[in-house]
C-alpha positions as CSV (number, residue, x, y, z in Angstrom):
1,M,0.0,0.0,0.1
2,L,1.5,3.5,-1.1
3,W,1.2,6.1,1.6
4,S,-1.6,8.4,0.5
5,H,-4.1,11.0,1.8
6,L,-7.6,11.8,0.6
7,Y,-10.2,14.2,2.2
8,L,-14.0,14.3,1.6
9,V,-16.7,11.8,1.0
10,Y,-18.4,9.6,3.3
11,C,-19.4,6.0,3.1
12,K,-22.9,4.1,3.6
13,H,-23.4,2.8,7.0
14,L,-21.4,-0.4,7.8
15,Q,-23.4,-3.0,9.6
16,T,-21.3,-4.6,12.0
17,Y,-21.7,-7.4,14.6
18,L,-18.8,-8.5,16.7
19,S,-19.4,-11.7,18.3
20,I,-18.0,-12.8,21.6
21,T,-15.8,-15.3,19.8
22,M,-14.3,-12.5,17.8
23,R,-13.6,-10.5,20.9
24,F,-12.0,-13.6,22.6
25,L,-9.9,-14.2,19.6
26,L,-8.7,-10.5,19.7
27,F,-7.8,-11.0,23.2
28,L,-5.7,-14.1,22.7
29,F,-4.2,-12.5,19.5
30,C,-3.2,-9.4,21.4
31,M,-1.6,-11.3,24.3
32,C,0.4,-13.2,21.7
33,A,1.4,-10.0,20.1
34,I,3.0,-8.7,23.1
35,T,5.0,-11.6,24.2
36,V,6.1,-13.1,21.1
37,V,9.7,-12.1,20.2
38,S,10.1,-11.0,16.5
39,A,12.7,-12.6,14.6
40,Q,14.6,-10.4,11.9
41,A,14.0,-12.1,8.5
42,V,15.9,-11.3,5.2
43,I,14.4,-10.9,1.8
44,T,16.5,-11.5,-1.1
45,G,15.8,-11.4,-4.7
46,K,17.0,-10.2,-8.2
47,I,15.7,-7.6,-10.6
48,T,15.8,-7.9,-14.3
49,D,14.3,-5.9,-17.2
50,E,11.7,-7.8,-19.5
51,S,14.7,-9.1,-21.6
52,G,16.1,-10.8,-18.6
53,A,19.1,-8.5,-18.3
54,P,20.0,-7.6,-14.7
55,V,19.2,-4.0,-13.5
56,A,21.8,-2.5,-11.5
57,G,21.5,0.3,-9.1
58,A,17.7,-0.1,-8.7
59,S,16.4,1.4,-5.5
60,V,14.8,-1.2,-3.2
61,F,13.1,-0.4,0.1
62,L,10.2,-1.0,2.2
63,N,7.6,1.6,1.9
64,T,7.4,4.3,4.6
65,T,10.5,3.0,6.5
66,S,14.1,3.5,6.7
67,I,15.0,0.1,5.5
68,G,16.4,0.0,1.9
69,T,19.3,-0.6,-0.2
70,Y,20.3,-0.7,-4.1
71,S,20.6,-3.6,-6.4
72,A,24.1,-5.1,-7.1
73,A,25.6,-5.3,-10.7
74,D,23.9,-8.7,-11.3
75,G,20.5,-7.2,-10.1
76,S,20.7,-9.0,-6.8
77,F,19.7,-7.4,-3.5
78,S,19.4,-8.5,0.1
79,L,17.0,-6.5,2.7
80,P,16.3,-7.0,6.4
81,L,12.7,-7.5,7.0
82,P,11.1,-6.8,10.3
83,Q,8.1,-8.8,11.8
84,G,4.9,-7.8,10.0
85,R,3.8,-7.2,6.4
86,Y,5.3,-4.5,4.4
87,E,5.2,-3.0,0.7
88,L,8.6,-3.7,-1.2
89,V,8.9,-0.8,-3.6
90,V,11.5,-1.0,-6.5
91,S,12.2,2.0,-8.8
92,S,14.9,2.7,-11.5
93,V,15.1,5.4,-14.0
94,S,13.1,4.7,-17.2
95,Y,11.3,2.0,-15.4
96,Q,8.0,1.8,-14.0
97,T,7.7,1.5,-10.2
98,H,7.2,-2.1,-9.0
99,T,5.4,-2.9,-5.6
100,Q,4.6,-6.0,-4.1
101,S,3.3,-7.1,-0.4
102,V,6.1,-8.9,1.5
103,G,5.8,-10.7,5.0
104,S,8.5,-11.8,7.4
105,S,7.5,-15.4,6.5
106,Q,9.0,-14.7,3.1
107,T,11.9,-17.1,2.6
108,A,12.2,-17.9,-1.0
109,P,14.1,-15.4,-3.1
110,I,12.0,-13.5,-5.4
111,T,12.5,-12.1,-9.1
112,I,11.1,-8.8,-10.0
113,V,10.8,-7.8,-13.6
114,L,10.8,-3.9,-14.3
115,K,8.7,-2.8,-17.3
116,I,9.8,0.1,-19.4
117,K,8.1,3.5,-18.4
118,A,5.3,4.5,-20.6
119,K,5.6,7.8,-22.7
120,E,2.5,9.1,-20.9
121,L,4.9,11.8,-18.8
122,E,6.5,13.0,-21.9
123,A,2.9,13.5,-23.6
124,V,1.7,15.4,-20.7
125,T,4.8,17.6,-20.7
126,V,4.2,18.7,-24.1
127,G,0.4,19.6,-23.3
128,A,0.8,22.3,-21.0
129,F,2.3,22.7,-17.7
130,D,2.3,26.1,-16.1
131,P,5.6,27.7,-17.0
132,D,5.4,29.7,-13.8
133,G,4.1,26.7,-11.7
134,W,6.4,26.9,-8.9
135,R,5.9,30.7,-8.4
136,N,2.0,30.2,-8.7
137,W,1.4,26.8,-6.9
138,G,4.6,26.2,-4.9
139,A,3.6,27.6,-1.6
140,F,0.2,26.2,-1.9
141,F,1.8,22.6,-2.8
142,I,4.1,22.9,0.3
143,E,1.2,23.8,2.7
144,N,-1.1,21.1,1.5
145,F,1.6,18.4,1.1
146,M,4.0,18.7,4.0
147,G,1.5,20.5,6.3
148,T,1.5,23.8,8.5
149,S,2.8,22.4,12.0
150,S,6.0,23.9,13.3
151,V,7.7,20.5,12.4
152,S,6.4,20.3,8.9
153,R,7.6,24.2,8.4
154,S,11.1,23.0,9.3
155,C,11.1,20.8,6.4
156,Q,12.8,22.0,3.1
157,L,12.2,20.7,-0.3
158,Q,15.6,20.2,-1.8
159,N,14.7,19.9,-5.5
160,P,11.4,21.9,-6.2
161,Q,12.6,22.0,-10.0
162,V,11.4,18.6,-10.5
163,L,7.7,19.6,-9.9
164,R,5.5,20.4,-12.7
165,F,1.9,22.0,-12.3
166,R,-1.1,22.2,-14.3
167,Y,-4.3,24.0,-13.7
168,D,-7.6,23.2,-15.6
169,K,-9.8,26.3,-14.8
170,K,-12.8,24.8,-16.4
171,K,-12.6,21.7,-14.1
172,G,-11.2,23.6,-11.1
173,L,-8.4,20.9,-10.8
174,L,-4.9,21.6,-9.9
175,T,-2.4,18.6,-10.5
176,A,1.2,18.2,-10.1
177,V,3.7,15.5,-11.2
178,A,7.2,15.1,-10.3
179,T,10.1,13.8,-12.8
180,A,12.2,12.7,-10.0
181,P,11.6,11.6,-6.4
182,L,11.2,14.5,-4.2
183,V,14.1,15.0,-1.6
184,I,12.8,16.4,1.7
185,E,15.2,17.5,4.5
186,S,13.2,17.4,7.9
187,K,15.3,19.3,10.2
188,A,13.3,18.8,13.2
189,L,12.9,15.3,13.1
190,G,16.4,14.4,11.7
191,Y,15.4,12.5,8.4
192,T,15.9,12.7,4.8
193,L,12.8,11.7,3.1
194,T,12.9,10.7,-0.6
195,Y,9.3,10.7,-1.6
196,Q,8.4,9.1,-4.9
197,L,5.2,11.2,-5.7
198,E,2.6,9.1,-7.8
199,E,-0.2,11.8,-8.1
200,F,-1.0,15.2,-6.6
201,M,-4.5,16.7,-7.3
202,F,-6.5,19.5,-5.6
203,D,-10.2,19.8,-6.9
204,F,-11.3,23.5,-6.1
205,N,-15.0,22.8,-6.9
206,R,-15.3,19.8,-4.4
207,R,-12.5,21.2,-2.0
208,Y,-10.4,18.0,-1.8
209,I,-6.7,17.3,-2.1
210,F,-5.4,13.8,-3.0
211,F,-1.9,12.6,-3.1
212,T,0.0,9.4,-3.2
213,G,3.3,8.3,-3.1
214,Y,6.1,5.9,-1.7
215,P,8.3,7.6,1.0
216,F,11.7,6.3,2.1
217,F,13.5,7.6,5.3
218,T,17.3,8.2,5.7
219,P,18.2,9.1,9.3
220,H,20.6,11.9,9.8
221,K,23.7,11.5,11.8
222,G,24.6,14.1,14.4
223,S,26.0,14.7,17.7
224,A,24.7,13.2,21.0
225,A,22.8,16.3,21.7
226,Q,21.3,16.4,18.1
227,Q,20.2,12.8,18.4
228,R,18.6,13.8,21.7
229,R,16.7,16.6,20.2
230,W,15.6,14.5,17.2
231,E,14.4,11.6,19.5
232,R,12.5,14.1,21.6
233,R,10.7,15.6,18.6
234,R,10.0,12.2,16.8
235,A,8.5,11.1,20.2
236,D,6.3,14.4,20.2
237,S,5.1,13.5,16.5
238,Y,4.3,10.0,17.2
239,L,2.4,10.4,20.5
240,G,-1.3,10.9,19.8
241,S,-0.6,10.3,15.9
242,L,-2.7,8.0,14.0
243,Q,0.4,5.6,13.7
244,H,0.3,5.5,17.6
245,F,-3.6,4.9,17.5
246,M,-3.1,2.0,15.1
247,R,-0.5,0.3,17.0
248,S,-2.5,0.9,20.1
249,L,-5.6,-0.6,18.6
250,Y,-3.4,-3.7,17.4
251,R,-2.4,-4.4,20.9
252,N,-5.7,-3.7,22.6
253,R,-4.3,-1.0,24.4
254,L,-6.1,2.3,23.4
255,V,-7.2,3.3,27.1
256,E,-3.7,2.6,28.4
257,E,-2.1,4.8,25.5
258,G,-4.5,7.7,26.2
259,F,-7.1,7.1,23.4
260,E,-10.8,7.9,24.1
261,V,-12.9,6.3,21.3
262,R,-16.7,7.0,20.8
263,R,-19.1,5.9,18.5
264,M,-20.9,8.5,16.3
265,K,-23.6,9.2,14.1
266,K,-24.9,12.1,12.0
267,V,-28.5,13.1,12.8
268,K,-30.7,15.7,11.1
269,N,-30.8,19.0,12.8
270,E,-33.9,21.0,11.3
271,G,-32.5,24.3,12.5
272,G,-33.4,23.7,16.2
273,A,-31.0,22.9,19.1
274,Q,-29.9,19.4,20.1
275,E,-27.7,18.4,22.9
276,G,-24.7,16.0,22.4
277,N,-21.1,15.9,21.2
278,F,-20.7,17.6,17.9
279,F,-18.2,18.4,15.0
280,Q,-19.1,21.6,13.4
281,R,-18.6,21.1,9.6
282,P,-18.1,24.6,7.8
283,S,-16.3,24.0,4.7
284,T,-14.7,20.6,3.4
285,S,-11.2,20.1,2.1
286,V,-9.8,16.9,1.1
287,Q,-6.5,15.0,1.1
288,H,-4.0,10.2,0.7
289,Q,-1.7,5.4,3.1
290,Q,-5.5,7.4,4.3
291,I,-8.4,9.9,3.8
292,N,-8.4,13.2,5.7
293,V,-10.7,16.2,5.8
294,E,-8.4,18.9,6.8
295,N,-10.9,21.8,7.5
296,E,-13.0,19.9,9.7
297,K,-13.2,21.9,12.9
298,P,-14.0,20.1,16.1
299,V,-15.6,22.1,18.9
300,S,-15.8,21.4,22.6
301,Q,-18.1,18.6,23.6
302,H,-21.5,18.9,25.2
303,I,-22.7,22.2,23.4
304,T,-25.9,23.3,22.1
305,L,-25.5,23.9,18.3
306,R,-28.3,25.7,16.2
307,R,-27.9,25.0,12.5
308,P,-29.8,23.0,9.7
309,G,-28.5,20.0,8.1
310,L,-26.6,17.2,9.8
311,V,-24.8,17.3,13.2
312,N,-22.4,14.7,14.4
313,V,-23.6,13.2,17.8
314,A,-21.3,11.1,19.7
315,E,-22.1,8.4,22.5
316,Q,-20.9,9.8,26.0
317,T,-19.3,6.4,26.9
318,P,-16.1,5.3,25.3
319,V,-15.8,1.8,23.7
320,S,-12.9,-0.5,24.3
321,G,-10.5,-1.7,21.4
322,D,-12.2,-5.1,21.2
323,S,-15.5,-3.8,20.5
324,I,-14.6,-2.2,17.2
325,A,-11.6,-4.7,16.2
326,Y,-10.8,-8.5,16.4
327,A,-8.1,-10.8,15.1
328,L,-8.2,-11.4,11.3
329,D,-5.2,-13.8,11.5
330,S,-2.0,-14.1,13.5
331,V,-0.5,-11.0,12.3
332,T,-3.4,-9.0,11.3
333,A,-6.1,-7.1,13.2
334,A,-9.2,-5.9,11.7
335,L,-10.9,-2.4,12.4
336,D,-14.6,-2.5,11.7
337,F,-17.4,-0.3,12.9
338,P,-20.7,1.3,11.6
339,D,-20.9,4.9,11.0
340,Y,-18.3,7.0,12.7
341,L,-15.7,7.2,15.5
342,L,-14.8,10.0,17.4
343,V,-11.1,9.6,18.7
344,T,-9.7,11.9,21.4
345,Y,-6.0,11.7,22.6
346,T,-6.2,12.7,26.4
347,K,-2.5,13.0,27.3
348,A,-1.7,16.1,25.3
349,R,-3.3,19.3,24.0
350,A,-3.8,20.2,20.5
351,L,-0.7,22.2,19.3
352,P,-0.9,25.9,19.2
353,D,-0.3,25.8,15.3
354,Y,-3.6,23.8,15.0
355,R,-5.6,26.4,17.0
356,H,-3.8,29.0,15.1
357,Y,-5.4,27.6,11.8
358,H,-8.6,26.5,13.4
359,K,-9.3,29.3,15.8
360,D,-12.6,27.6,17.1
361,A,-11.1,24.3,17.7
362,G,-10.6,24.2,21.4
363,D,-7.6,22.4,23.2
364,A,-8.6,18.8,22.5
365,Q,-6.8,16.5,19.8
366,T,-10.1,15.2,18.5
367,S,-10.3,13.2,15.2
368,E,-13.2,11.4,13.3
369,L,-12.8,8.3,11.5
370,T,-14.9,6.8,8.8
371,L,-14.7,3.7,6.8
372,L,-15.4,4.3,3.2
373,H,-15.7,0.9,1.9
374,K,-17.8,-2.0,3.3
375,K,-14.9,-4.1,4.7
376,P,-12.8,-3.9,7.6
377,L,-9.4,-2.2,7.6
378,E,-6.5,-4.4,8.1
379,V,-4.1,-3.2,10.8
380,Y,-0.5,-4.3,11.4
381,A,1.8,-4.4,14.4
382,N,3.9,-1.4,12.9
383,G,0.8,0.9,12.5
384,S,0.3,0.4,8.9
385,F,-2.9,-0.4,7.7
386,F,-4.6,-1.7,4.3
387,A,-6.5,-0.5,2.3
388,P,-5.4,3.1,3.1
389,D,-8.4,4.7,0.8
390,N,-10.6,2.8,3.1
391,L,-10.2,5.3,5.9
392,L,-11.3,8.9,6.0
393,T,-10.0,11.0,8.9
394,S,-11.0,14.5,9.8
395,G,-10.2,16.9,12.6
396,Y,-7.0,17.2,14.3
397,W,-5.5,14.2,12.2
398,G,-7.0,15.8,9.0
399,W,-4.7,18.7,10.0
400,R,-1.5,17.0,11.2
401,E,-1.2,13.8,9.3
402,K,0.8,15.3,6.5
403,V,4.3,14.4,5.1
404,G,6.2,16.8,7.2
405,N,5.0,15.1,10.4
406,M,5.6,11.3,9.0
407,L,7.6,8.8,10.9
408,P,8.7,5.5,9.3
409,Y,6.8,2.4,10.2
410,D,10.0,0.9,11.9
411,Y,10.1,3.9,14.2
412,K,10.3,2.7,17.9
413,L,9.4,4.9,20.7
414,P,12.0,5.2,23.4
415,K,11.2,3.2,26.6
416,A,11.7,6.3,28.7
417,K,8.8,8.1,26.7
418,A,6.7,4.9,26.9
419,V,6.6,4.6,30.6
420,G,4.4,6.6,32.5
421,R,3.6,9.2,29.9
């Protein structure tokens, strides 16, 4: 699954019934996940072109991690593979990007055949990119792709010249393509991020942004003091994040990790007053490995709201992890729920940056989750999930879960931060 964001749209109600057996299986599954010591596997293989000739120097990495290598002169490669499932990404100039799912149970060598890249990009290049694209759209791209938090603003795009922008005024559609991977330096988190942008689109008529790509992280080397600063900021970015939530859900530790989860529905408000927990929905903007609605503005709970249309009403009592998830198999948890979930991280306030851009948002880190397809979301131990376009997030995560705040799936929270936080 490539890393992606999409905002907007809501799914039909998902009718879900979790049996006692499913909950019991989740309990056993989570207990095993905590106690089993994961073994470090190694994946090996060879990369060739369609003629069978080896492809040397191809980039080989696990999507959204810091684990990668390059193919040797004979096309061979070897890569460590942590416990769990990952997306293996192979890319090389003039070839189409190859991706496939791999797991720690993978033992046999694999052969990857790269196909010659189609000429579509050349055809699009001839057809009218904005010659002043970066001047006209660069700041907009950075804000919506990297984000507007202080950590995101510390990021620097090293090669903006590879971006091409095209605006279709009639359709109200802005698109961007990259002729080479984007190189992003995160000074706050201590990574150089190589992001292979597959698609970027902003629809001004429907107010949504959609982007997909394959990120790879290279940790910076620095002094002991720099390493401590990076670790502190990485922990701050991780705690309360969607990745943190998914890892906590997988281990059935939502409450212990500081997440309050409530079921939520949308009900009609015929212009009258209704009591409950509400999300105010002014305008909608969209963003894609998940769907986010950035301009959703959460307001404080237990208020009276007078407005026509739909309002979101959340239950007063939080739900447990095993009421919304169950064990799908020995390495996969399944997140499944009808309607919506309201998720609040209780161990930290919303960042001042968020309140600056959402002045009526309040102090809570409150987000909304929606499943867009009629099937469960597969969740893995490292916090990754599939299919990413099945999940819509809004509110705090819609604002913060951008490229500038990303952490690799092989990130580990220091024990000092994990205890008593």
